[in-house]
C-alpha positions in Angstrom: -0.3 -0.2 0.1 2.8 2.8 0.7 4.2 2.1 -2.8 0.8 2.6 -4.2 0.4 5.7 -1.9 4.1 7.0 -3.3 2.8 6.7 -7.1 -0.6 8.0 -6.9 -0.3 11.1 -4.5 0.9 14.1 -5.5 2.2 15.3 -2.2 4.6 12.5 -1.8 5.6 11.8 -5.2 8.8 13.3 -5.0 10.0 11.1 -2.1 9.9 8.3 -4.5 13.5 6.5 -4.1 15.1 5.4 -8.0 14.3 1.7 -6.9 10.5 2.7 -6.7 10.4 4.5 -10.0 8.7 2.5 -12.6 10.4 1.7 -15.9 8.6 3.4 -18.8 7.4 2.0 -22.0 5.4 4.0 -24.7 4.2 1.8 -27.9 3.3 4.2 -30.6 1.3 2.9 -33.3 1.1 5.2 -36.5 -2.5 6.1 -38.1 -4.4 3.4 -35.9 -8.0 4.6 -35.3 -9.4 4.1 -31.7 -11.6 1.7 -32.4 -10.0 -0.8 -34.6 -8.7 -3.3 -32.1 -9.9 -6.1 -30.1 -9.9 -4.4 -27.0 -12.3 -1.3 -28.3 -14.8 -3.8 -29.6 -13.8 -4.7 -33.6 -13.3 -8.4 -33.7 -12.7 -8.6 -37.1 -9.2 -7.3 -36.9 -6.9 -9.9 -35.1 -5.2 -8.3 -32.2 -4.6 -11.2 -29.5 -1.6 -9.1 -27.7 -3.4 -6.2 -27.3 -6.3 -8.1 -26.3 -4.1 -9.6 -23.4 -2.9 -6.0 -22.8 -6.1 -4.7 -21.7 -7.2 -7.6 -19.8 -4.3 -7.1 -17.5 -4.0 -3.4 -17.6 -6.5 -0.4 -18.3 -8.0 0.9 -21.3 -9.4 4.6 -21.5 -12.3 4.8 -23.8 -11.7 8.9 -24.2 -8.5 9.6 -24.7 -8.2 12.4 -27.4 -5.1 13.8 -29.2 -4.3 17.1 -30.1 -4.1 16.5 -33.5 -4.7 14.0 -36.1 -1.6 14.4 -37.6 1.4 12.3 -37.4 4.2 14.9 -36.5 2.2 17.8 -35.3 0.4 15.1 -32.7 3.9 13.2 -31.7 5.6 16.9 -31.2 2.5 17.9 -28.8 3.1 14.6 -26.6 6.7 14.8 -26.0 6.5 18.7 -25.1 3.3 18.3 -23.2 2.0 21.3 -25.5 -0.9 21.8 -28.0 0.3 21.9 -31.3 0.4 25.5 -32.3 3.1 26.0 -29.1 5.7 23.7 -30.3 6.6 25.1 -33.1 5.8 22.3 -35.3 2.3 22.6 -36.1 2.0 21.7 -39.6 3.2 17.9 -41.1 6.8 17.5 -41.1 8.0 20.6 -39.3 10.7 19.7 -36.5 10.5 20.2 -32.5 12.7 23.6 -32.4 15.5 22.9 -29.7 14.3 25.4 -27.0 11.3 23.4 -26.5 11.1 21.4 -23.3 10.6 17.8 -23.4 9.4 15.3 -20.7 12.4 13.1 -21.8 15.2 15.4 -20.0 13.1 15.5 -17.1 13.1 11.6 -16.7 17.0 11.9 -17.8 17.7 14.6 -14.8 15.7 12.1 -12.5 18.2 9.1 -13.5 16.3 7.4 -16.4 17.9 5.9 -19.2 16.3 7.1 -22.2 16.3 5.6 -25.5 14.1 5.8 -28.7 13.6 3.7 -31.6 11.5 3.0 -35.0 9.6 6.1 -36.6 11.0 9.5 -35.2 9.3 12.2 -37.2 10.5 15.2 -34.8 13.5 16.6 -36.5 16.9 16.8 -35.0 17.0 19.7 -32.4 15.5 17.4 -29.7 17.7 14.2 -30.4 19.9 14.8 -27.3 17.2 14.4 -24.9 17.7 10.7 -25.4 20.8 8.7 -24.6 20.2 6.7 -27.5 18.0 6.8 -30.5 17.6 4.1 -33.2 15.5 5.6 -35.8 14.3 3.9 -38.7 16.4 6.6 -41.3 19.7 5.6 -39.6 19.7 2.0 -38.6 17.2 0.2 -41.3 14.9 -2.3 -39.8 13.0 -5.8 -41.1 10.7 -8.1 -40.3 11.7 -10.5 -37.6 13.7 -13.8 -37.8 14.8 -16.5 -35.7 12.3 -17.3 -33.0 9.9 -14.1 -34.1 10.0 -15.7 -37.5 8.9 -19.1 -36.3 5.2 -17.7 -34.9 4.3 -18.2 -38.5 3.0 -14.9 -38.7 4.5 -13.1 -41.3 5.6 -14.5 -44.7 9.7 -14.3 -45.7 10.4 -11.2 -46.6 13.9 -9.4 -47.6 15.5 -6.4 -45.4 13.3 -3.2 -46.5 10.4 -5.1 -47.4 7.0 -4.5 -45.7 8.4 -1.8 -43.5 7.1 -2.1 -39.5 9.8 0.1 -38.1 9.4 -2.1 -35.2 12.8 -4.1 -35.8 14.7 -2.3 -33.4 12.7 -2.5 -30.3 13.6 -5.2 -28.8 17.7 -4.9 -29.7 16.5 -1.5 -27.5 15.3 -3.1 -24.5 18.4 -5.5 -24.3 20.6 -2.7 -24.5 19.3 -1.2 -21.5 22.2 -0.3 -18.4 20.9 -2.6 -15.6 20.4 -0.7 -12.3 18.6 2.4 -13.6 15.3 2.8 -14.3 14.3 3.3 -18.2 12.2 5.2 -20.8 11.8 4.1 -23.9 9.7 5.8 -26.9 8.6 2.7 -29.1 7.6 3.9 -32.6 6.1 2.1 -35.1 5.7 2.8 -38.5 2.4 0.7 -38.8 -0.6 0.6 -40.0 0.9 3.8 -42.2 0.4 3.8 -45.6 1.5 2.5 -48.2 0.1 -1.2 -47.7 1.5 -4.4 -49.1 -0.2 -7.7 -49.9 1.0 -10.7 -48.4 2.4 -9.7 -44.9 0.8 -12.3 -43.2 0.9 -15.8 -43.4 -3.2 -15.6 -43.1 -4.0 -12.1 -44.2 -7.5 -10.7 -43.5 -9.9 -11.3 -45.9 -12.3 -8.5 -47.3 -15.7 -9.8 -46.8 -15.0 -10.0 -43.1 -13.8 -6.3 -42.5 -16.0 -3.7 -40.8 -16.5 -0.5 -43.0 -17.3 2.9 -41.4 -20.9 4.2 -42.6 -19.1 6.8 -44.5 -17.1 5.0 -46.8 -18.5 2.9 -49.5 -19.2 -0.8 -49.4 -17.3 -1.9 -52.3 -15.1 -4.9 -52.6 -12.3 -2.4 -53.2 -12.9 -0.5 -50.0 -12.9 -3.9 -48.4 -9.7 -4.8 -49.8 -8.0 -1.8 -48.9 -9.5 -2.3 -45.0 -7.9 -5.7 -44.9 -4.7 -4.6 -45.8 -5.0 -1.6 -43.4 -5.9 -4.6 -40.6 -2.8 -6.6 -41.8 -0.5 -4.2 -40.6 -2.2 -3.8 -37.5 -2.0 -7.1 -36.7 1.8 -7.0 -37.5 1.7 -4.0 -35.1 0.2 -6.2 -32.6 2.7 -9.1 -32.9 5.5 -6.3 -32.1 3.5 -5.4 -29.4 3.6 -8.9 -27.8 7.4 -9.0 -28.5 7.9 -6.1 -26.1 6.0 -7.8 -23.4 7.6 -11.1 -23.5 11.1 -9.5 -23.6 10.0 -7.6 -20.7 9.0 -10.7 -19.0 12.1 -12.5 -20.0 13.9 -10.0 -18.3 11.6 -10.2 -15.2 11.1 -6.8 -15.3 7.6 -6.9 -17.0 5.8 -5.9 -13.2 8.0 -2.9 -12.6 7.2 -1.6 -16.0 4.9 0.9 -16.6 3.2 0.0 -20.3 1.1 2.5 -22.1 0.0 1.8 -26.0 -1.8 4.4 -28.1 -1.9 5.8 -31.7 -0.6 9.7 -32.7 -3.7 9.8 -35.2 -6.6 8.0 -36.2 -7.0 5.8 -39.5 -5.3 6.9 -42.6 -9.0 6.8 -44.5 -11.2 9.9 -45.9 -12.6 11.7 -43.1 -10.4 10.2 -40.2 -7.3 11.2 -40.5 -6.7 14.6 -40.4 -10.1 15.2 -39.5 -11.5 16.4 -36.1 -13.9 13.7 -36.0 -13.3 10.9 -33.4 -12.0 8.5 -36.2 -9.1 11.0 -36.2 -8.5 12.6 -32.8 -9.8 9.8 -30.6 -7.0 7.2 -29.6 -6.6 3.5 -28.1 -5.2 4.3 -25.0 -3.8 1.0 -22.7 -2.1 1.2 -19.8 -0.4 -1.7 -17.7 1.2 -1.4 -14.3 -0.2 -4.0 -11.8 1.3 -2.2 -8.8 -1.4 0.4 -9.5 -3.7 -0.5 -12.3 -6.3 -3.2 -11.6 -6.7 -5.9 -14.4 -9.4 -5.3 -16.5 -10.3 -1.9 -15.4 -12.1 0.9 -17.9 -11.6 4.5 -17.3 -14.1 6.8 -19.0 -12.5 9.8 -17.8 -11.3 12.4 -20.6 -7.7 12.6 -20.8 -5.9 14.6 -23.7 -2.3 13.9 -25.3 -0.9 16.9 -23.6 -1.1 14.9 -20.6 0.6 12.4 -20.9 3.9 14.4 -20.2 3.1 15.7 -16.6 1.8 12.4 -15.9 4.5 10.1 -16.7 6.6 12.8 -14.2 4.6 12.6 -11.9 4.6 8.9 -11.8 8.4 8.7 -12.1 9.0 11.2 -9.1 10.3 13.3 -11.6 10.2 17.8 -11.6 7.5 18.6 -14.3 7.8 21.9 -16.5 5.6 25.2 -16.4 5.9 25.0 -20.2 3.2 22.1 -19.8 -0.4 22.7 -21.3 -1.6 19.5 -19.6 -2.7 18.1 -16.4 -1.7 14.8 -14.6 -4.3 12.0 -14.5 -2.1 9.7 -12.8 -4.9 9.1 -10.0 -7.0 7.7 -12.6 -4.7 4.9 -13.1 -5.7 3.7 -9.2 -9.3 5.3 -9.4 -10.8 5.0 -13.0 -14.2 6.0 -11.5 -12.7 9.0 -9.8 -13.4 13.1 -10.5 -12.5 14.2 -13.7 -9.2 15.9 -14.5 -10.9 18.0 -17.4 -13.9 19.0 -18.5 -12.6 19.5 -22.2 -9.9 18.2 -24.6 -8.9 20.5 -27.3 -7.9 19.5 -30.9 -6.5 21.4 -33.8 -6.1 21.0 -37.8 -3.4 22.6 -39.6 -1.4 22.4 -43.1 -0.8 18.6 -44.0 -0.6 18.2 -47.5 -3.7 20.4 -48.1 -4.2 23.9 -46.3 -7.0 24.1 -43.5 -7.7 25.6 -40.3 -10.1 24.2 -38.1 -10.4 23.7 -34.2 -12.6 21.4 -31.8 -13.5 21.1 -28.3 -14.5 17.6 -27.1 -16.1 16.9 -23.8 -17.7 13.8 -22.4 -20.5 13.7 -24.5 -20.8 16.4 -27.0 -18.1 17.9 -29.6 -17.8 21.2 -30.8 -15.4 22.2 -34.6 -15.0 25.7 -35.8 -14.0 25.4 -39.3 -12.3 28.6 -40.0 -11.8 27.6 -43.8 -15.1 27.3 -44.8 -14.5 27.3 -48.4 -12.0 24.7 -48.6 -13.2 21.0 -48.6 -12.3 18.4 -46.0 -9.8 17.1 -48.3 -8.0 13.7 -46.7 -4.0 13.3 -46.6 -2.7 12.8 -50.0 -2.0 9.4 -49.8 -5.6 8.6 -48.5 -6.5 10.5 -51.7 -4.8 8.4 -54.1 -6.4 5.5 -52.5 -9.1 3.0 -53.6 -11.2 4.3 -50.7 -11.0 8.5 -51.5 -11.3 7.3 -55.3 -14.4 5.2 -55.2 -15.9 8.4 -53.1 -15.3 10.6 -55.6 -16.5 8.4 -58.7 -20.2 8.2 -56.3 -20.0 12.2 -56.2 -19.6 12.6 -59.8 -22.4 10.6 -60.5 -24.5 12.1 -57.8 -24.9 8.6 -55.5 -23.3 9.7 -52.7 -25.5 9.3 -49.7 -25.6 11.9 -47.0 -23.2 10.2 -44.8 -20.6 9.7 -47.3 -20.9 13.3 -49.1 -19.2 15.3 -45.8 -15.9 15.2 -47.9 -17.4 17.2 -50.5 -19.1 19.9 -48.5 -19.1 23.1 -50.4 -19.0 25.0 -48.4 -18.2 23.3 -45.6 -20.4 24.7 -42.4 -18.5 26.9 -40.3 -19.7 25.2 -37.2 -20.4 21.5 -36.3 -21.6 20.0 -33.3 -22.0 16.4 -32.5 -23.5 13.9 -29.9 -20.7 11.8 -29.8 -22.5 9.5 -27.4 -25.5 9.1 -29.6 -24.0 9.8 -32.7 -20.9 8.0 -32.2 -19.6 9.0 -35.9 -20.5 12.3 -36.2 -23.1 12.0 -38.8 -25.6 14.5 -37.6 -24.7 18.2 -37.2 -26.6 20.0 -34.8 -25.0 22.9 -34.6 -28.3 24.7 -36.0 -30.6 22.7 -34.1 -32.2 25.2 -31.8 -32.5 22.5 -29.0 -28.6 22.4 -28.4 -28.3 26.2 -28.5 -27.3 26.5 -25.0 -24.8 23.4 -25.3 -23.2 25.5 -28.9 -23.0 28.0 -26.5 -21.1 26.7 -24.2 -18.6 24.9 -26.4 -18.0 27.9 -28.3 -17.2 29.9 -25.5 -14.7 27.2 -24.1 -12.9 27.2 -27.3 -12.9 31.0 -27.6 -11.3 30.8 -24.1 -8.4 28.2 -25.0 -8.1 30.3 -28.1 -7.2 33.4 -25.9 -5.3 31.3 -23.1 -2.8 29.7 -25.6 -2.2 32.4 -28.3 -4.1 30.5 -30.7 -4.6 32.8 -33.9 -6.0 32.3 -37.4 -3.0 33.0 -39.8 -3.3 36.1 -42.1 -1.6 34.5 -44.8 -2.5 31.1 -46.3 -0.1 27.9 -47.1 -0.4 26.6 -50.7 -1.1 23.2 -51.2 1.3 20.9 -51.8 -0.6 18.2 -54.3 -3.9 18.4 -56.0 -7.1 17.3 -54.2 -8.4 14.7 -56.7 -5.3 12.8 -57.5 -3.0 13.6 -54.8 -0.3 14.6 -57.6 2.3 17.4 -56.5 1.0 20.9 -57.5 3.5 23.6 -59.0 3.1 25.2 -55.5 5.1 22.5 -54.1 7.5 25.0 -52.5 4.2 25.9 -50.1 4.6 29.7 -50.3 2.5 31.5 -48.0 -0.2 33.4 -49.5 -3.0 36.0 -48.8 -6.6 34.6 -49.8 -6.9 37.2 -52.5 -3.7 35.4 -54.0 -4.9 32.0 -53.8 -8.4 32.7 -55.3 -6.4 34.2 -58.2 -4.6 30.8 -58.6 -7.2 28.8 -58.7 -6.0 27.2 -55.3 -9.2 28.0 -53.1 -12.9 29.3 -53.8 -13.5 33.0 -53.7 
């Protein structure tokens, strides 16, 4: 009980000794929707290791990311700040060196810190880690030996069917003994592009679960099946991490957290502010505190991860963090909420946009500042089968109302959804007088957050890097910042 008290109590957290501090392992999926795994109700995709992780730990049902875009989301998580406060709010922007991350705070508290897999954070904060084995410098391949004998993968050569996970186990083996460690294990799965034949038993198109806003065609189902295959491959590597921790007899003293950086890489999902874009699976395993099979329905944000890890580690926090610790929820999942709202933002990602969202436990409010622009998905999804099927239906005027939201012209400047009663956010309640009070409250909450965090609508717009129909590079690929008038004159946005 003393150990539990020391970890959870904020008043005593600074007194934790090095021996009591847990090891910390973050496993980060790349483009995994919150509900595309067994623990979150999708029994069509095979995730036995995630199923076991959730059964032995806690599943959060309302974990909300600050962005539905890879690098801005990761920058937000590692700095504990909203994307527009990191200096890396747009896709591929590096995190500036002056930013404080939770990693150096863990190092100062005596942790060995290391990262493996996808990096995507730039070069200026690499020195926060003792060791980095990212895919750009080390390469990666599918497992051989014991891992290959599991019969999960077909034989491939180095560089094929890239997962980003091959350095995870070597990194755990490389840890110095006798001190706590922190690992940032970042996959490339299930990010596009997809390859066929990466599993011995691939998922079959008839068995997948298609979102109601996607056309239910064989081609779309086949694209989903390939996405499912990469989820299963990631699940396998997650299982290898758990097994290695167990083999080293340190699993029970290690805090393991599994989550995704953003949602499904399909139209109306990734880069959107709907739950399919910003809601993440979030599973925590740590037996000294977390009860097996527990569920927490409280709202948490991606910016809350940094202060939470530092509190649990007994490390000093930072005044730069925007988040709040949810450490107490690990022991009391039905305790008082740590926040009333979670906030998210959409900025440039292949295409220009500026939207903001407020997510409560029940309702979500979205403000589309560039309502003259369509809600185009990322370029790799534009080039995919599902988007092409949607475009074909749009041209033939056969789109259903639920499938047509990508083509709203203009988009509504405000959207309001009952996320409990309408989980796919298909019915916009912003103009419903019954929900006028809720709309006003959430609108006020967004405006206050924007003021408090210095979030402003840019005076100039950034040109698209790809065309919005085929996903091909545009002449404006250098991404100049233009006024709206110039964008209209160039034919890159509507008047």
